[in-house]
Backbone as CSV, one residue per row, in Angstrom:
resi,resn,N_x,N_y,N_z,CA_x,CA_y,CA_z,C_x,C_y,C_z
1,UNK,-14.457,-1.876,-21.983,-15.440,-2.216,-20.971,-14.856,-1.903,-19.605
2,UNK,-15.468,-0.977,-18.883,-15.048,-0.659,-17.529,-16.200,-0.950,-16.590
3,UNK,-15.955,-1.783,-15.606,-16.984,-2.192,-14.671,-17.063,-1.151,-13.574
4,UNK,-18.210,-0.555,-13.359,-18.324,0.543,-12.404,-19.277,0.180,-11.283
5,UNK,-18.824,0.386,-10.047,-19.670,0.229,-8.879,-18.991,0.921,-7.719
6,UNK,-19.732,1.302,-6.717,-19.136,1.883,-5.525,-20.132,1.802,-4.401
7,UNK,-19.641,1.804,-3.147,-20.540,1.834,-2.019,-20.870,3.275,-1.717
8,UNK,-22.087,3.499,-1.209,-22.511,4.862,-0.942,-21.643,5.559,0.071
9,UNK,-21.213,4.833,1.127,-20.426,5.453,2.193,-19.094,5.952,1.671
10,UNK,-18.416,5.140,0.890,-17.110,5.537,0.359,-17.279,6.654,-0.665
11,UNK,-18.295,6.529,-1.517,-18.506,7.543,-2.542,-18.761,8.915,-1.929
12,UNK,-19.395,8.930,-0.746,-19.717,10.201,-0.101,-18.583,10.730,0.767
13,UNK,-17.557,9.904,1.007,-16.469,10.306,1.900,-15.618,11.397,1.260
14,UNK,-15.006,12.196,2.112,-14.110,13.256,1.633,-12.821,12.649,1.102
15,UNK,-12.159,13.326,0.171,-10.877,12.816,-0.318,-9.846,12.728,0.807
16,UNK,-9.218,11.576,0.907,-8.115,11.419,1.852,-6.803,11.779,1.183
17,UNK,-6.636,11.307,-0.043,-5.412,11.512,-0.805,-5.760,12.089,-2.163
18,UNK,-5.089,13.161,-2.536,-5.285,13.774,-3.846,-3.927,13.961,-4.507
19,UNK,-3.774,13.398,-5.685,-2.565,13.583,-6.490,-2.962,14.402,-7.706
20,UNK,-2.314,15.549,-7.888,-2.705,16.471,-8.961,-1.514,16.774,-9.872
21,UNK,-1.594,16.332,-11.111,-0.615,16.638,-12.157,0.825,16.422,-11.665
22,UNK,1.020,15.298,-10.995,2.349,14.982,-10.447,3.318,14.595,-11.560
23,UNK,4.555,15.094,-11.425,5.638,14.742,-12.346,6.919,14.520,-11.560
24,UNK,7.691,13.489,-11.958,8.975,13.221,-11.317,9.889,12.543,-12.322
25,UNK,11.101,13.110,-12.501,12.108,12.539,-13.400,13.409,12.340,-12.634
26,UNK,14.278,11.485,-13.180,15.584,11.242,-12.590,16.653,11.405,-13.658
27,UNK,17.810,11.918,-13.244,18.923,12.107,-14.162,19.673,10.785,-14.342
28,UNK,19.928,10.406,-15.583,20.663,9.183,-15.889,22.155,9.461,-15.960
29,UNK,22.940,8.387,-15.971,24.393,8.520,-16.020,24.857,9.218,-17.292
30,UNK,24.106,9.067,-18.372,24.488,9.700,-19.636,24.070,11.171,-19.711
31,UNK,23.498,11.674,-18.625,23.105,13.080,-18.572,21.676,13.352,-18.980
32,UNK,21.000,12.348,-19.516,19.609,12.534,-19.899,18.672,12.304,-18.725
33,UNK,17.436,12.679,-18.895,16.417,12.481,-17.862,15.473,11.355,-18.270
34,UNK,15.032,10.572,-17.281,14.011,9.564,-17.520,12.839,9.861,-16.586
35,UNK,11.652,9.885,-17.153,10.459,10.208,-16.369,9.991,8.974,-15.613
36,UNK,9.719,9.152,-14.321,9.115,8.092,-13.511,7.616,8.334,-13.347
37,UNK,7.224,9.611,-13.208,5.824,9.992,-13.056,5.539,11.104,-14.056
38,UNK,4.479,10.922,-14.850,4.188,11.882,-15.917,2.741,12.333,-15.849
39,UNK,2.504,13.538,-15.331,1.176,14.145,-15.295,0.138,13.182,-14.714
40,UNK,0.402,12.730,-13.477,-0.440,11.751,-12.802,-1.431,12.455,-11.879
41,UNK,-2.716,12.137,-12.027,-3.754,12.694,-11.162,-4.739,11.594,-10.778
42,UNK,-5.075,11.526,-9.500,-6.134,10.636,-9.025,-6.476,11.006,-7.589
43,UNK,-7.605,10.492,-7.112,-8.085,10.755,-5.756,-8.442,9.446,-5.070
44,UNK,-8.124,9.356,-3.799,-8.518,8.213,-2.974,-9.344,8.758,-1.814
45,UNK,-10.550,8.246,-1.662,-11.413,8.729,-0.588,-11.151,7.977,0.713
46,UNK,-11.481,8.610,1.820,-11.271,8.006,3.132,-12.000,6.669,3.211
47,UNK,-11.286,5.650,3.674,-11.880,4.331,3.822,-11.798,3.449,2.597
48,UNK,-11.281,3.972,1.497,-11.150,3.170,0.275,-9.963,2.219,0.368
49,UNK,-10.077,1.133,-0.375,-8.975,0.199,-0.609,-8.694,0.280,-2.111
50,UNK,-7.623,0.961,-2.480,-7.323,1.207,-3.884,-6.032,0.496,-4.262
51,UNK,-6.092,-0.299,-5.315,-4.906,-0.996,-5.817,-4.354,-0.267,-7.033
52,UNK,-3.033,-0.254,-7.142,-2.344,0.306,-8.300,-1.614,-0.827,-9.004
53,UNK,-1.906,-1.006,-10.278,-1.207,-1.998,-11.090,-0.659,-1.300,-12.327
54,UNK,0.348,-1.903,-12.916,0.937,-1.317,-14.121,2.188,-2.073,-14.507
55,UNK,2.727,-1.769,-15.678,3.929,-2.458,-16.148,5.153,-2.047,-15.349
56,UNK,6.234,-2.785,-15.528,7.508,-2.397,-14.944,7.895,-1.010,-15.438
57,UNK,8.393,-0.181,-14.512,8.776,1.178,-14.887,7.647,2.176,-14.809
58,UNK,6.536,1.767,-14.161,5.383,2.668,-14.075,5.462,3.607,-12.880
59,UNK,6.591,3.645,-12.192,6.793,4.640,-11.143,5.972,4.418,-9.887
60,UNK,5.534,3.179,-9.662,4.632,2.916,-8.539,5.340,3.111,-7.194
61,UNK,6.527,2.542,-7.051,7.258,2.684,-5.788,7.775,4.108,-5.600
62,UNK,8.108,4.792,-6.700,8.510,6.204,-6.615,7.367,7.032,-6.051
63,UNK,6.141,6.740,-6.493,4.981,7.442,-5.973,4.851,7.230,-4.467
64,UNK,5.041,5.993,-4.004,4.938,5.729,-2.569,6.011,6.486,-1.801
65,UNK,7.221,6.573,-2.364,8.273,7.378,-1.720,7.837,8.832,-1.587
66,UNK,7.175,9.354,-2.612,6.693,10.742,-2.560,5.590,10.896,-1.513
67,UNK,4.759,9.874,-1.361,3.686,9.927,-0.373,4.229,9.949,1.052
68,UNK,5.410,9.388,1.246,6.037,9.371,2.564,6.980,10.557,2.765
69,UNK,7.083,11.417,1.769,7.974,12.559,1.874,9.436,12.223,1.673
70,UNK,9.722,11.003,1.178,11.113,10.589,0.954,11.666,11.153,-0.345
71,UNK,10.791,11.445,-1.292,11.155,12.097,-2.546,10.180,13.248,-2.774
72,UNK,10.624,14.238,-3.512,9.763,15.377,-3.822,9.461,15.395,-5.318
73,UNK,8.276,15.861,-5.652,7.879,15.962,-7.046,8.625,17.101,-7.740
74,UNK,8.770,16.983,-9.053,9.281,18.090,-9.856,8.177,19.102,-10.155
75,UNK,6.955,18.620,-10.217,5.808,19.490,-10.498,4.556,18.807,-9.983
76,UNK,3.482,19.586,-9.819,2.249,19.046,-9.298,2.272,18.989,-7.776
77,UNK,1.272,18.319,-7.204,1.209,18.249,-5.753,0.506,16.986,-5.282
78,UNK,0.822,16.610,-4.037,0.147,15.521,-3.344,-0.430,16.104,-2.064
79,UNK,-1.734,15.897,-1.868,-2.418,16.412,-0.693,-3.000,15.257,0.115
80,UNK,-2.879,15.338,1.423,-3.543,14.405,2.327,-4.431,15.228,3.249
81,UNK,-5.699,14.909,3.247,-6.684,15.723,3.974,-6.590,17.188,3.565
82,UNK,-6.272,17.437,2.296,-6.197,18.788,1.778,-4.922,19.532,2.099
83,UNK,-3.973,18.868,2.767,-2.709,19.498,3.147,-1.564,18.905,2.340
84,UNK,-0.546,19.707,2.000,0.617,19.150,1.304,1.203,17.976,2.081
85,UNK,1.594,16.944,1.354,2.040,15.716,2.007,3.222,15.967,2.947
86,UNK,4.126,16.890,2.589,5.269,17.158,3.458,4.805,17.676,4.822
87,UNK,3.783,18.515,4.816,3.244,19.029,6.077,2.598,17.915,6.898
88,UNK,1.832,17.068,6.221,1.150,15.978,6.919,2.162,15.039,7.562
89,UNK,3.185,14.655,6.809,4.200,13.729,7.324,4.939,14.336,8.506
90,UNK,5.232,15.608,8.418,5.976,16.278,9.500,5.130,16.435,10.755
91,UNK,3.864,16.775,10.577,3.009,17.086,11.725,2.352,15.848,12.333
92,UNK,2.207,14.784,11.559,1.513,13.592,12.047,2.378,12.362,11.804
93,UNK,3.477,12.283,12.540,4.434,11.193,12.379,3.762,9.850,12.631
94,UNK,4.053,8.899,11.744,3.532,7.554,11.913,2.110,7.349,11.426
95,UNK,1.469,8.391,10.900,0.091,8.247,10.439,0.008,7.763,8.998
96,UNK,1.162,7.647,8.332,1.257,6.914,7.074,2.274,5.804,7.293
97,UNK,1.878,4.565,7.076,2.801,3.446,7.247,2.894,2.661,5.945
98,UNK,3.967,1.903,5.818,4.259,1.194,4.564,4.665,-0.241,4.861
99,UNK,4.073,-1.170,4.148,4.430,-2.583,4.263,5.157,-2.966,2.982
100,UNK,6.443,-3.281,3.113,7.291,-3.583,1.964,7.206,-5.063,1.582
101,UNK,7.753,-5.362,0.423,7.907,-6.751,-0.007,8.824,-7.494,0.948
102,UNK,9.952,-6.861,1.332,10.846,-7.431,2.326,10.369,-6.954,3.690
103,UNK,10.543,-7.782,4.726,9.983,-7.406,6.026,10.701,-6.217,6.656
104,UNK,11.992,-6.032,6.388,12.768,-4.898,6.879,12.714,-4.750,8.403
105,UNK,12.668,-5.885,9.081,12.713,-5.861,10.541,14.137,-5.602,11.012
106,UNK,14.263,-5.002,12.170,15.583,-4.780,12.763,16.020,-6.074,13.440
107,UNK,17.118,-6.683,12.975,17.457,-8.050,13.403,17.797,-8.195,14.878
108,UNK,18.169,-7.108,15.539,18.545,-7.188,16.943,17.363,-6.949,17.888
109,UNK,16.195,-6.654,17.329,15.015,-6.399,18.157,14.059,-7.589,18.127
110,UNK,13.362,-7.802,19.230,12.340,-8.845,19.305,11.147,-8.476,18.424
111,UNK,10.262,-9.454,18.231,9.044,-9.180,17.460,8.258,-8.033,18.086
112,UNK,8.180,-8.019,19.410,7.451,-6.946,20.099,8.081,-5.591,19.838
113,UNK,9.394,-5.507,19.984,10.058,-4.216,19.804,10.040,-3.775,18.345
114,UNK,10.089,-4.729,17.415,9.947,-4.368,16.002,8.547,-3.837,15.724
115,UNK,7.529,-4.507,16.272,6.156,-4.064,16.052,5.893,-2.710,16.702
116,UNK,6.655,-2.401,17.752,6.473,-1.137,18.480,7.323,-0.002,17.931
117,UNK,8.104,-0.263,16.886,9.097,0.713,16.443,8.460,2.028,16.005
118,UNK,7.353,1.952,15.268,6.687,3.179,14.832,6.173,3.993,16.003
119,UNK,5.696,3.314,17.027,5.220,3.999,18.225,6.368,4.662,18.971
120,UNK,7.548,4.013,18.934,8.721,4.620,19.553,9.080,5.931,18.858
121,UNK,9.005,5.942,17.529,9.276,7.164,16.765,8.274,8.252,17.132
122,UNK,7.036,7.852,17.414,6.006,8.816,17.810,6.195,9.326,19.236
123,UNK,7.108,8.703,19.998,7.346,9.141,21.368,6.432,8.509,22.401
124,UNK,5.771,7.405,22.028,4.898,6.709,22.968,5.745,6.043,24.050
125,UNK,5.288,6.085,25.289,6.016,5.488,26.413,6.229,3.996,26.189
126,UNK,7.347,3.477,26.688,7.730,2.085,26.422,6.636,1.101,26.841
127,UNK,6.073,1.282,28.021,5.051,0.350,28.504,3.852,0.336,27.566
128,UNK,3.425,1.511,27.137,2.244,1.607,26.265,2.522,1.057,24.883
129,UNK,3.703,1.361,24.347,3.981,0.882,22.987,4.166,-0.636,22.953
130,UNK,4.756,-1.207,24.002,4.909,-2.670,24.038,3.551,-3.352,24.203
131,UNK,2.667,-2.715,24.969,1.320,-3.284,25.137,0.568,-3.265,23.810
132,UNK,0.670,-2.152,23.080,0.011,-2.061,21.779,0.601,-3.059,20.796
133,UNK,1.929,-3.167,20.792,2.586,-4.121,19.891,2.160,-5.547,20.205
134,UNK,2.056,-5.873,21.495,1.635,-7.219,21.890,0.219,-7.517,21.419
135,UNK,-0.651,-6.504,21.485,-2.025,-6.670,21.020,-2.046,-6.983,19.527
136,UNK,-1.231,-6.276,18.756,-1.237,-6.480,17.320,-0.547,-7.779,16.923
137,UNK,0.470,-8.183,17.673,1.082,-9.481,17.402,0.083,-10.607,17.653
138,UNK,-0.726,-10.452,18.678,-1.776,-11.435,18.919,-2.786,-11.422,17.767
139,UNK,-3.102,-10.244,17.274,-4.071,-10.128,16.183,-3.584,-10.810,14.909
140,UNK,-2.271,-10.817,14.675,-1.733,-11.457,13.463,-1.296,-12.901,13.728
141,UNK,-1.640,-13.430,14.904,-1.388,-14.839,15.181,-0.015,-15.164,15.718
142,UNK,0.649,-14.192,16.324,2.013,-14.416,16.817,2.122,-14.209,18.328
143,UNK,1.063,-14.503,19.058,1.096,-14.282,20.506,2.161,-15.131,21.200
144,UNK,2.527,-16.260,20.586,3.543,-17.118,21.183,4.956,-16.789,20.757
145,UNK,5.136,-15.704,19.991,6.465,-15.376,19.458,6.839,-13.925,19.734
146,UNK,6.316,-13.350,20.805,6.502,-11.929,21.069,7.961,-11.548,21.306
147,UNK,8.734,-12.450,21.878,10.142,-12.141,22.171,11.101,-12.779,21.173
148,UNK,10.578,-13.372,20.114,11.437,-14.002,19.108,12.150,-12.950,18.282
149,UNK,13.390,-13.250,17.909,14.141,-12.396,16.998,13.758,-12.747,15.556
150,UNK,13.934,-11.821,14.613,13.559,-12.103,13.225,14.160,-13.387,12.663
151,UNK,15.409,-13.704,13.036,16.048,-14.911,12.494,15.370,-16.195,12.981
152,UNK,14.561,-16.078,14.017,13.870,-17.240,14.567,12.471,-17.413,13.963
153,UNK,12.116,-16.555,13.031,10.785,-16.578,12.439,10.856,-16.939,10.964
154,UNK,9.808,-17.568,10.457,9.717,-17.857,9.023,9.430,-16.569,8.258
155,UNK,9.510,-16.650,6.925,9.227,-15.463,6.109,7.823,-14.939,6.317
156,UNK,6.853,-15.848,6.380,5.478,-15.423,6.603,5.283,-14.807,7.974
157,UNK,5.953,-15.352,8.979,5.853,-14.804,10.336,6.494,-13.422,10.415
158,UNK,7.619,-13.248,9.735,8.257,-11.921,9.736,7.346,-10.887,9.076
159,UNK,6.658,-11.305,8.012,5.750,-10.354,7.366,4.550,-10.054,8.258
160,UNK,4.153,-10.991,9.090,3.090,-10.732,10.057,3.542,-9.681,11.078
161,UNK,4.806,-9.758,11.499,5.337,-8.728,12.389,5.318,-7.375,11.681
162,UNK,5.665,-7.388,10.404,5.649,-6.151,9.612,4.245,-5.558,9.545
163,UNK,3.240,-6.405,9.392,1.854,-5.937,9.368,1.467,-5.366,10.726
164,UNK,1.857,-6.059,11.805,1.579,-5.551,13.152,2.230,-4.186,13.352
165,UNK,3.452,-4.031,12.867,4.160,-2.748,12.998,3.425,-1.640,12.222
166,UNK,2.872,-1.991,11.072,2.158,-0.990,10.272,0.852,-0.551,10.932
167,UNK,0.165,-1.471,11.606,-1.120,-1.154,12.222,-0.988,-0.523,13.604
168,UNK,0.091,-0.814,14.311,0.222,-0.392,15.711,0.069,1.117,15.922
169,UNK,0.602,1.981,15.034,0.455,3.428,15.267,-0.939,3.983,14.956
170,UNK,-1.895,3.102,14.654,-3.241,3.544,14.280,-3.175,4.510,13.098
171,UNK,-2.598,4.068,11.967,-2.354,4.972,10.835,-3.638,5.381,10.129
172,UNK,-3.559,6.508,9.444,-4.681,6.970,8.630,-4.579,6.472,7.189
173,UNK,-3.359,6.159,6.760,-3.119,5.672,5.405,-2.050,4.594,5.464
174,UNK,-2.366,3.414,4.926,-1.411,2.304,4.875,-1.056,2.042,3.411
175,UNK,0.242,2.004,3.134,0.749,1.745,1.792,1.302,0.325,1.734
176,UNK,0.785,-0.478,0.833,1.305,-1.828,0.618,2.141,-1.816,-0.652
177,UNK,3.414,-2.169,-0.522,4.349,-2.126,-1.644,4.777,-3.552,-1.979
178,UNK,3.967,-4.230,-2.826,4.223,-5.638,-3.177,4.368,-6.469,-1.906
179,UNK,3.475,-6.252,-0.955,3.662,-6.770,0.399,3.694,-8.291,0.495
180,UNK,3.073,-8.998,-0.437,2.981,-10.454,-0.319,3.713,-11.189,-1.440
181,UNK,4.411,-10.457,-2.288,4.980,-11.066,-3.493,6.193,-11.938,-3.216
182,UNK,6.846,-11.777,-2.070,8.039,-12.574,-1.771,7.706,-13.904,-1.105
183,UNK,6.425,-14.143,-0.839,6.006,-15.342,-0.124,5.527,-16.412,-1.097
184,UNK,5.566,-17.674,-0.660,5.010,-18.733,-1.490,3.492,-18.572,-1.575
185,UNK,2.890,-19.222,-2.558,1.475,-18.993,-2.851,0.572,-19.310,-1.670
186,UNK,0.838,-20.404,-0.985,-0.018,-20.808,0.130,0.064,-19.789,1.258
187,UNK,1.301,-19.391,1.609,1.487,-18.415,2.686,0.902,-17.069,2.293
188,UNK,1.133,-16.647,1.043,0.621,-15.356,0.587,-0.906,-15.318,0.620
189,UNK,-1.540,-16.391,0.178,-3.005,-16.446,0.176,-3.558,-16.337,1.588
190,UNK,-2.958,-17.066,2.519,-3.418,-17.026,3.911,-3.195,-15.648,4.517
191,UNK,-2.041,-15.052,4.198,-1.711,-13.750,4.787,-2.590,-12.642,4.211
192,UNK,-2.916,-12.729,2.918,-3.841,-11.748,2.328,-5.196,-11.802,3.034
193,UNK,-5.684,-13.002,3.270,-6.984,-13.136,3.931,-6.927,-12.572,5.343
194,UNK,-5.859,-12.903,6.091,-5.726,-12.389,7.454,-5.582,-10.871,7.456
195,UNK,-4.824,-10.371,6.497,-4.660,-8.917,6.399,-5.999,-8.243,6.121
196,UNK,-6.766,-8.795,5.202,-8.059,-8.194,4.846,-9.007,-8.184,6.043
197,UNK,-8.992,-9.256,6.817,-9.832,-9.328,8.012,-9.443,-8.243,9.010
198,UNK,-8.142,-8.063,9.231,-7.676,-7.008,10.126,-8.013,-5.627,9.580
199,UNK,-7.775,-5.440,8.285,-7.977,-4.121,7.673,-9.433,-3.686,7.762
200,UNK,-10.350,-4.613,7.562,-11.765,-4.265,7.553,-12.270,-3.826,8.927
201,UNK,-11.502,-4.141,9.969,-11.886,-3.723,11.318,-11.351,-2.342,11.667
202,UNK,-10.585,-1.728,10.743,-9.969,-0.430,11.010,-10.616,0.648,10.128
203,UNK,-10.656,1.869,10.641,-11.127,3.003,9.832,-9.918,3.639,9.159
204,UNK,-9.365,2.923,8.201,-8.099,3.294,7.578,-8.254,3.247,6.065
205,UNK,-7.426,4.012,5.374,-7.397,4.035,3.913,-6.174,3.255,3.450
206,UNK,-6.331,2.456,2.403,-5.248,1.590,1.944,-4.946,1.851,0.468
207,UNK,-3.652,1.989,0.159,-3.174,2.100,-1.217,-2.247,0.919,-1.447
208,UNK,-2.603,0.079,-2.410,-1.980,-1.232,-2.567,-1.293,-1.311,-3.918
209,UNK,0.030,-1.305,-3.932,0.793,-1.489,-5.166,1.079,-2.980,-5.326
210,UNK,0.700,-3.544,-6.453,0.885,-4.977,-6.653,1.044,-5.297,-8.137
211,UNK,1.785,-6.363,-8.418,1.850,-6.908,-9.780,0.787,-7.981,-9.992
212,UNK,0.141,-8.396,-8.894,-0.848,-9.474,-8.970,-2.241,-8.892,-9.159
213,UNK,-2.839,-9.155,-10.309,-4.198,-8.674,-10.558,-5.188,-9.397,-9.646
214,UNK,-4.937,-10.675,-9.395,-5.795,-11.424,-8.466,-5.789,-10.770,-7.090
215,UNK,-4.618,-10.364,-6.636,-4.513,-9.706,-5.335,-5.271,-8.380,-5.338
216,UNK,-5.145,-7.629,-6.419,-5.858,-6.352,-6.527,-7.364,-6.565,-6.439
217,UNK,-7.870,-7.575,-7.123,-9.309,-7.850,-7.101,-9.740,-8.300,-5.710
218,UNK,-8.907,-9.082,-5.035,-9.257,-9.596,-3.710,-9.272,-8.501,-2.651
219,UNK,-8.293,-7.585,-2.707,-8.127,-6.609,-1.633,-8.810,-5.265,-1.888
220,UNK,-8.976,-4.885,-3.145,-9.328,-3.490,-3.437,-10.801,-3.282,-3.771
221,UNK,-11.273,-2.062,-3.502,-12.574,-1.604,-3.984,-12.456,-1.022,-5.398
222,UNK,-11.234,-0.588,-5.733,-11.021,0.089,-7.015,-9.588,-0.158,-7.454
223,UNK,-9.391,-0.346,-8.750,-8.066,-0.573,-9.319,-7.714,0.599,-10.221
224,UNK,-6.532,1.191,-9.983,-5.990,2.205,-10.875,-4.935,1.541,-11.748
225,UNK,-5.086,1.654,-13.054,-4.120,1.084,-13.990,-3.198,2.197,-14.465
226,UNK,-1.911,2.050,-14.174,-0.905,3.032,-14.564,-0.229,2.606,-15.850
227,UNK,0.139,3.585,-16.651,1.067,3.363,-17.746,2.469,3.687,-17.269
228,UNK,3.460,3.493,-18.143,4.845,3.822,-17.817,5.348,4.873,-18.799
229,UNK,5.867,6.010,-18.265,5.943,6.422,-16.866,4.550,6.616,-16.267
230,UNK,4.512,6.782,-14.923,3.245,6.757,-14.198,2.272,7.808,-14.722
231,UNK,1.173,7.322,-15.247,0.046,8.149,-15.655,-1.187,7.270,-15.557
232,UNK,-2.305,7.854,-15.249,-3.513,7.068,-15.047,-4.144,6.740,-16.394
233,UNK,-4.255,5.431,-16.673,-4.862,4.978,-17.921,-6.342,4.626,-17.742
234,UNK,-6.684,4.116,-16.550,-8.082,3.734,-16.312,-8.306,3.490,-14.833
235,UNK,-9.543,3.651,-14.412,-9.989,3.283,-13.068,-11.049,2.205,-13.222
236,UNK,-10.909,1.129,-12.494,-11.853,0.025,-12.578,-12.384,-0.263,-11.179
237,UNK,-13.644,-0.035,-10.949,-14.258,-0.348,-9.668,-14.444,-1.850,-9.549
238,UNK,-14.209,-2.362,-8.356,-14.302,-3.803,-8.105,-15.538,-4.066,-7.236
239,UNK,-16.550,-4.735,-7.778,-17.747,-5.029,-6.982,-17.406,-5.910,-5.783
240,UNK,-18.172,-5.819,-4.706,-17.939,-6.696,-3.553,-17.970,-8.167,-3.963
241,UNK,-17.031,-8.929,-3.408,-16.943,-10.376,-3.640,-16.662,-10.724,-5.097
242,UNK,-16.081,-9.776,-5.842,-15.772,-10.064,-7.253,-14.814,-11.238,-7.379
243,UNK,-13.922,-11.414,-6.390,-12.957,-12.514,-6.470,-13.622,-13.880,-6.387
244,UNK,-14.877,-13.922,-5.914,-15.595,-15.191,-5.800,-16.392,-15.512,-7.063
245,UNK,-16.487,-14.553,-7.952,-17.245,-14.718,-9.197,-16.244,-14.910,-10.332
246,UNK,-16.091,-16.132,-10.776,-15.045,-16.452,-11.749,-15.222,-15.677,-13.047
247,UNK,-16.442,-15.569,-13.532,-16.686,-14.870,-14.797,-16.353,-13.394,-14.659
248,UNK,-16.851,-12.755,-13.609,-16.594,-11.338,-13.390,-15.111,-11.085,-13.158
249,UNK,-14.485,-11.923,-12.352,-13.057,-11.768,-12.068,-12.231,-11.875,-13.352
250,UNK,-12.562,-12.830,-14.200,-11.832,-13.000,-15.460,-12.032,-11.795,-16.373
251,UNK,-13.231,-11.213,-16.385,-13.465,-10.018,-17.210,-12.599,-8.857,-16.737
252,UNK,-12.520,-8.670,-15.423,-11.690,-7.588,-14.881,-10.226,-7.839,-15.222
253,UNK,-9.768,-9.071,-15.036,-8.358,-9.385,-15.321,-8.018,-9.164,-16.781
254,UNK,-8.912,-9.559,-17.674,-8.652,-9.359,-19.103,-8.536,-7.867,-19.423
255,UNK,-9.429,-7.060,-18.841,-9.374,-5.626,-19.104,-8.080,-5.027,-18.570
256,UNK,-7.701,-5.413,-17.355,-6.484,-4.861,-16.750,-5.256,-5.269,-17.554
257,UNK,-5.172,-6.526,-17.953,-4.017,-6.990,-18.737,-3.903,-6.209,-20.047
258,UNK,-5.019,-5.977,-20.705,-4.997,-5.232,-21.960,-4.481,-3.811,-21.744
259,UNK,-4.936,-3.164,-20.662,-4.504,-1.804,-20.356,-3.023,-1.754,-19.985
260,UNK,-2.571,-2.731,-19.209,-1.156,-2.756,-18.827,-0.276,-2.908,-20.073
261,UNK,-0.658,-3.800,-20.960,0.119,-4.001,-22.194,0.157,-2.717,-23.012
262,UNK,-0.958,-2.005,-23.058,-1.008,-0.767,-23.840,-0.173,0.338,-23.205
263,UNK,0.003,0.270,-21.891,0.705,1.342,-21.202,2.167,1.102,-20.945
264,UNK,2.712,-0.039,-21.420,4.112,-0.356,-21.173,5.029,0.650,-21.863
265,UNK,6.138,0.952,-21.222,7.130,1.873,-21.787,7.789,1.253,-23.020
266,UNK,7.933,2.011,-24.075,8.599,1.527,-25.294,10.095,1.713,-25.141
267,UNK,10.880,0.647,-25.331,12.340,0.735,-25.187,13.004,0.734,-26.575
């Protein structure tokens, strides 16, 4: 049972991200190769919120590294706006941002300077980048902590700075890499809601890697279920407000769990 739905605007949008027959392996200490990505193909349209779920070893974070140009595929291709990802990353610095599980803030910089870091890489003038960072810190509820150092902030507050840093460069594609999994349930729930409110005000595309099926249903328009190594097992469209419908949400979760179990790597 696959639940299918889509909004007309997103369905009609041009592809933002295209992954075609991607493959990536790594050499092990014993000289053998282990596949991280195996003949993976999918498309994400502009403005979509797409979640990726799958078992451990499904190559999800490796895929995000490839999307940022940090790793290269062995075969296949990744296109953004129809251009090879390496070209896009080189020509449009800061237009793909990533929110990690760990905040990865620079400990010697204030919240403002951390939030402005991507803009600094883009070459934005100091006055302008600090003004933009201040705007985004206010948007994530940290207007009173603009000059605080990371050690002076709680885990949830540091992740809010991380979100501000991801949004400040006005990115075209935001990658969430288990962004809320290190937080306690109460903080994570509040931060997901705040993130969704901010995200919906932007004309941005989101790719969300998560182990939480509840999070995928809450944040995404569509869920891609990966097997291990990374290959697409199913696409499940998420109807609007599905997280508020207990019966529908449980049906989606049951289907996703079954697919994840079927796609786990055999050891």
